N, C-alpha and C positions, 0 to 999 in steps of 0.2 A: 470496609469503611462505609457507614451509612451515607447515602445520597451521592456518592462519588465512585466512579469506576474507572479502571485503567483500560484504555482503548488500544494503545500501541506504544512502543518504545523505540527510540533511535539509539543504536549501539554506538558508543564512543570510546576512545582510548582513555585509560586512567589519567586523571588530572584535567581532562577537557570537560566542557559543559555537556550535559546530557539533556535530552528533550523527550518528554512522554506526552502522548495524546490522551487526555482524560475528559471527563464530563462531570458536571455537578448539577443537582436539581435545585433551582432557585425559584420560589414563588410558583411552584408547579410546572416549571419549564426546564427542560434538559439543556444545559449550556455546555457545548464542547469547548475545550481550551487546550492550549499547549503549556505544559509545566516544564520550565527550564531551570535546572539546577546548575549552579556555577560557583565561582569563588567570590561572588558579590556579597556585600555585608548587609544589605537591606532587602525587604520584600517589595516587589513592584507588580502592578497590574496594568496591562495595556490593552486597548481596544482599537483596532484599525479595520480597514476593509479586508484584511487577511483573517480577522477573527480575534479571539481573546488569547492573550499570552500572560502567564504568571511566571515571574522570575523570583527565585528564592535562593538563599545560601544553601550550599550543598547538604549540610546536616539537618535541615529543617524537617521536622516530623510531618507526616501526612495530615494528621489532625490539625496541626498549626496552619498548614496550607489551606485547608478547608475553612478554618476559622477566619483567616485573613480574607478569603474571597467573600465569605458571608458578611463580614464587617463592612464590605463595600458593595453589598448587594444592590442597594438603590441606585448608586452611581453606575454600576455595571449594566443593569437593566436599562437605565436611561440612555446610556451610550449605544447599546445595541439597537434600541428603538430609533435613535437618530440615524444610525448607519443604514438600517433597513428602510427608513423613510427616504433617505438620500438615494438609495438604489431604486426605489419606486418612482421618485420624481424625475430621475434621470440627471444627466450632466447639463451644465450651462451651455446653451446653444450659441455658438459663435456665428452670429449673423449680422448683416448690415443693419445698423440702427439699434442693436441690442445694448442695454445699459449695464455697465460693469462698475462696481465700486473700486475706486483707486484712492488711497489715503482717506477713505470714508466719504468721498464725494462721487457723484455720478460722472462716469466717463462713457462716451458713446463709441461703440465699435463701428468703424467704417471698413467693410470688407470688400475686396475685389478691386483694389487700386492697381493701376498699370505699373509694371516695373517690379523691382525686388526690394525697394526701400520700405522700411517701417518708420512712420513719423507720428509725432504728437502735434496736434494743432488745436486752435480754438475755433469752435463752431460759430456760426453767425448769431446763434442764440446765447452765446457765452458759455456753453457747455464744452468741456474739453473733449477732444476726439482722438482716437487712436486709429490710424490708417494702416491696414494690413494689406500686403500684396495679394493679388489674385492667385499667383502660382505658389505651389508648395503646400505644406501642411499648416492650416490655420491655427491649430492648437499650439504647434511648435513656434509659430511666429508670435502668437500672443504671449506665451510663456517667456520667450526670449526678450520681448519688449518690456515686460513687467520686471524681469530679473535685472535688466540693464538699468532700469530706473530705480529699483529698490536699493541696490548696493551702495551707490554714493550717498543716498539719503540716510540709510542705516549707519554708514560710516561716520557721517557728521554727528548723528545722535550719540553714538558710542564715544566719539571724541569729546562731546559736551559733558557727558556724565563722568568720563575719566578726568576731565579738567576739574570738576567739582571735588573729586577725591584726591587731586594732585598726583594722579597715576599716569604713566606713559600709555599711549594708545596702542593696544595690541592689533594684530592682524584681524580684519573683519571679512568674513566670507559668508556666502549664502548656503543655506541648507535646504534639503528636500526630505528631511526626516519624517517618518510616519507618525512619531509619537512625541515630538518635542517642538516647541516654538523656538527654542534657543538652547545653546550649550556654551560652556566656557572651559577652556583648557589652558593651563600655564604654558604648554608647549605649542599648541596650534592656534590659540587666540579664541575669539568669539565667533560663533556661527549663529545666524538668524534665518528663520524660515522665510523664503521669498514671498510666501502667501500672506505674510503680515501686511504687505502693501495694500491689501483690501481694507484694512482696519483704519479707524480714525487715528491720527497721530498720537493722541493721548494714550491710547491703548498700546500702540507700538512702543511708546516711551516706557511703559511699565515693563515690557519684556526686556528692553535694552537696559533699564536700570537694574533689573533682576540679574542679568548676566554680568554686568559691570561689577555689581556687588560681590559676585563670585571671585573676582580678581583679588579681593581681600579675604574672603571666607569661602573656601571650597567645600561648603556643606550647607545645611539648612538649619543651623543652630540659632539660638536667640541672638547671638552676635551678628549672624548673617542678616537676619530680619531687621536688626537695628540699623545696619548699613542701608538696607533698602528703604527704611523709614526716612533716613537722612536725605536720600536721593529723590524719593518719590513718596511723600507723606500719604497720598491717597491710594496706596497700593492695594489695600483690601478691597476697595470698591472696584478698582481696575481689574483685579484678579477675578472678581465675581462676574463683571461684565464680559471679560474675555472668555470665560467658560460658556456663557450664553451665546456670544457672537461667533466663536470658533466653528461650531457645527453648521452654522448658517452661511458660511463663506462659499462663494461659487466654486464649483469643481468642473474642470475640463481636462482633457488629455489624461495624464497619469496622476493628476492631483488627487488628494484624498484628505479626509478629516483626521484630526489628531485627537487622541485621548489617552491619558495615562494617570496613574496614581502611584506614588512611591511612599514607602513608610520607612522613616529613619530608625 
């Protein structure tokens, strides 16, 4: 097949998903990726710090796989550049006085406090401060503090949007998914990525409204988007802003950028 070559294959039992390591030439650049065939019904393209993964229904022809990748060439190359830039610039440095976005506002890190307590305080200049203890792993302390603050706030926003639809409030949990800001399941409820806490509330609300809409429509059909429209009329603008803001969020510890494309 022109432009694409098989690099390796993982053997799996019949009926289970299979994975093959492949590569494709895009704009003169050889792009390695993992092709995953499974019982899924749609084609999906993901980019993370692990690399590129393409998920397809089991009977999808190789030519259709290549055509799908090429149809998202610009998006894919842009995501790869963003990840490479992030690796070059390095992670967010957790240091005393460093500024971190929390709900879209500046928050000052105060590192090296005596004791084990993590606390949020207001600085003398009116800027919120997060005080981290001297002992232990600073990245773990910071992640824990942000997750603890994010969950109740996310839960309140889910409850608000469920109220607008007259729906019972599902369980709300935090996610650390590599490729999704949120997910919704009739069985397990709604999961929202804890790193959303860095974004302005209006962008977080778009993700919340998107997932709450899935409680009525577990798909991305026109009916689903009409529900999103009812909940969040500015969703198109918010979705565009989220695509720009996501790759620019601070990364520390095991955090990473998200990127995915799905085709219904």
